[in-house]
C-alpha positions as CSV (number, residue, x, y, z in Angstrom):
1,M,0.2,-0.1,-0.1
2,D,2.7,2.4,0.4
3,Y,3.3,2.5,-3.2
4,K,-0.4,2.8,-3.8
5,L,-0.7,6.1,-1.2
6,I,2.6,7.7,-2.5
7,L,0.9,7.2,-6.5
8,D,-2.1,9.0,-5.0
9,L,-0.3,11.4,-3.3
10,M,1.6,11.9,-6.7
11,V,-1.4,12.5,-8.4
12,A,-3.1,14.9,-6.1
13,A,-0.2,16.8,-6.7
14,L,-0.5,16.6,-10.3
15,L,-4.0,17.5,-10.0
16,A,-3.0,20.8,-7.8
17,V,-0.7,21.6,-10.6
18,T,-3.1,21.4,-13.5
19,I,-5.7,23.1,-11.0
20,I,-3.7,26.1,-10.9
21,Y,-2.2,26.3,-14.3
22,A,-5.8,25.6,-15.2
23,W,-7.1,28.6,-13.0
24,I,-4.0,31.1,-14.5
25,L,-4.8,29.7,-18.1
26,N,-8.6,30.9,-17.6
27,Q,-7.0,34.0,-16.2
28,R,-5.2,34.7,-19.7
29,L,-8.1,33.8,-21.7
30,S,-10.9,36.6,-19.7
31,Q,-7.6,39.1,-20.1
32,L,-7.3,37.7,-23.8
33,R,-10.9,38.4,-24.4
34,R,-11.2,41.9,-23.0
35,N,-8.6,42.8,-25.1
36,R,-10.4,41.3,-28.1
37,D,-13.5,43.6,-27.2
38,D,-11.3,46.8,-26.6
39,L,-9.3,45.7,-30.5
40,A,-12.4,45.3,-32.0
41,K,-13.4,49.0,-30.7
42,V,-9.9,50.3,-31.7
43,V,-10.5,48.9,-35.5
44,S,-14.2,50.1,-35.7
45,S,-12.8,53.4,-34.3
46,F,-10.4,53.2,-36.9
47,N,-12.5,52.2,-39.7
48,E,-14.8,55.4,-38.7
49,A,-11.6,57.8,-39.3
50,T,-10.4,56.0,-42.1
51,A,-14.2,56.4,-43.9
52,R,-14.2,60.1,-42.8
53,A,-10.7,60.6,-43.8
54,E,-12.0,59.9,-47.4
55,A,-15.0,61.8,-47.2
56,G,-11.9,64.8,-46.1
57,I,-10.1,63.8,-49.2
58,P,-12.5,65.4,-52.3
59,K,-12.8,68.5,-50.0
60,L,-9.0,69.0,-49.8
61,R,-8.7,68.5,-53.4
62,K,-11.6,71.5,-53.8
63,A,-9.8,73.8,-51.7
64,A,-6.6,72.8,-53.0
65,E,-7.3,73.5,-56.5
66,D,-9.8,76.8,-55.6
67,S,-6.6,78.1,-54.1
68,G,-4.1,77.1,-56.7
69,Q,-6.2,79.2,-59.3
70,A,-6.6,81.8,-56.5
71,L,-2.8,81.6,-56.4
72,Q,-2.8,81.1,-60.3
73,E,-4.6,84.2,-60.9
74,R,-2.5,86.5,-58.7
75,V,0.8,85.1,-60.0
76,E,-0.7,86.0,-63.9
77,K,-1.6,89.9,-62.3
78,A,1.6,90.1,-60.5
79,Q,3.4,89.3,-63.9
80,S,1.5,91.9,-65.8
81,L,2.2,94.1,-63.5
82,R,5.4,93.6,-63.5
83,D,6.0,94.1,-66.9
84,D,4.0,97.2,-67.0
85,L,6.4,98.5,-64.5
86,A,9.3,97.4,-66.4
87,F,7.5,99.4,-69.2
88,M,7.2,102.0,-67.2
89,I,11.1,102.0,-66.2
90,E,12.0,102.0,-69.9
91,R,9.8,105.1,-70.5
92,A,11.0,106.6,-67.4
93,D,15.1,106.1,-68.8
94,A,14.1,107.4,-72.1
95,M,12.4,110.4,-70.5
96,A,15.4,111.1,-68.2
97,D,17.8,110.4,-71.0
98,R,15.8,113.3,-73.1
99,L,15.7,115.4,-69.9
100,E,19.7,115.0,-69.6
101,Q,20.0,116.2,-73.3
102,A,17.5,119.2,-72.6
103,V,19.4,120.6,-69.8
104,R,22.5,119.9,-71.4
105,S,22.1,121.6,-74.7
106,S,20.6,124.5,-72.6
107,R,24.1,125.0,-70.7
108,E,26.0,124.8,-73.8
109,E,24.0,127.6,-75.0
110,V,24.2,129.5,-71.5
111,R,27.7,128.8,-71.7
112,S,28.1,129.7,-75.5
113,T,26.0,133.4,-75.3
114,Q,28.6,134.0,-71.8
115,Q,31.2,133.2,-73.7
116,A,30.7,134.8,-77.1
117,P,30.8,138.8,-75.9
118,S,34.3,138.1,-73.9
119,S,36.2,136.9,-76.8
120,S,35.9,140.2,-79.1
121,P,38.7,141.7,-80.2
122,R,38.0,145.1,-79.2
123,P,40.0,146.6,-76.3
124,G,38.0,148.6,-73.9
125,P,35.0,148.1,-71.4
126,V,33.3,144.5,-70.9
127,R,29.6,144.9,-71.3
128,M,27.7,141.7,-70.1
129,A,25.3,140.2,-72.6
130,P,21.9,140.0,-71.2
131,V,21.8,136.6,-69.9
132,A,18.7,134.6,-71.5
133,P,16.9,133.4,-68.8
134,T,16.8,129.8,-68.4
135,P,13.9,127.9,-68.5
136,P,11.9,127.2,-65.5
137,P,13.0,123.9,-64.0
138,V,11.0,121.1,-65.6
139,T,9.2,119.1,-62.7
140,P,8.0,115.3,-63.4
141,T,4.9,115.8,-63.2
142,A,5.1,118.6,-66.1
143,V,6.5,115.8,-67.6
144,V,4.3,113.2,-67.3
145,E,1.0,115.1,-67.5
146,P,0.5,115.6,-71.0
147,E,1.5,111.8,-71.6
148,L,-1.6,110.0,-69.7
149,D,-3.1,108.8,-73.2
150,D,-5.4,105.6,-72.7
151,D,-2.4,103.4,-74.1
152,R,-1.4,103.6,-70.5
153,S,-2.2,100.4,-68.4
154,E,-4.4,101.1,-65.6
155,A,-1.6,100.3,-62.9
156,E,0.5,103.0,-64.9
157,R,-1.9,105.7,-63.8
158,E,-2.0,104.6,-60.8
159,L,1.4,104.5,-60.0
160,L,1.5,108.2,-61.8
161,R,-1.0,109.2,-59.6
162,A,0.7,108.2,-56.5
163,L,3.9,110.1,-57.5
164,Q,2.3,113.0,-57.8
165,A,-0.1,112.7,-54.4
166,V,3.7,112.0,-52.7
167,R,5.1,115.4,-54.3
């Protein structure tokens, strides 16, 4: 009987170990079921977020197209203004060159009228020849105003008005 008792004690011990192992396994399975429920909730919310994101994509595309068109219009307007300003700068350079030529020629005329009497061969009292009055200074507004024709763009006219207002 001794061996039966030892065998029964071994079976009882193994049964106790099996019961403890079954209890631990049951705890882990219940934890897995809870995690599975949480995982199902996470997957469900992820699907909802994905659906909302997919629904928002056309709105984003439309907004991007609208802002792209608005940006393109602004770029085209800026290029037009740039071209107008470049044209105005070219015209201003030409005007400045003409004004410079006019000033040089008037200075040369004044010098030649001042030098002509002093180079006379007659000795005696030197009379000063009357100096031709210098023309009044030409202001840019006087030069610009007559050229306000319809061949200028609106940007040119606005710029000229702004420059005149500053003076």
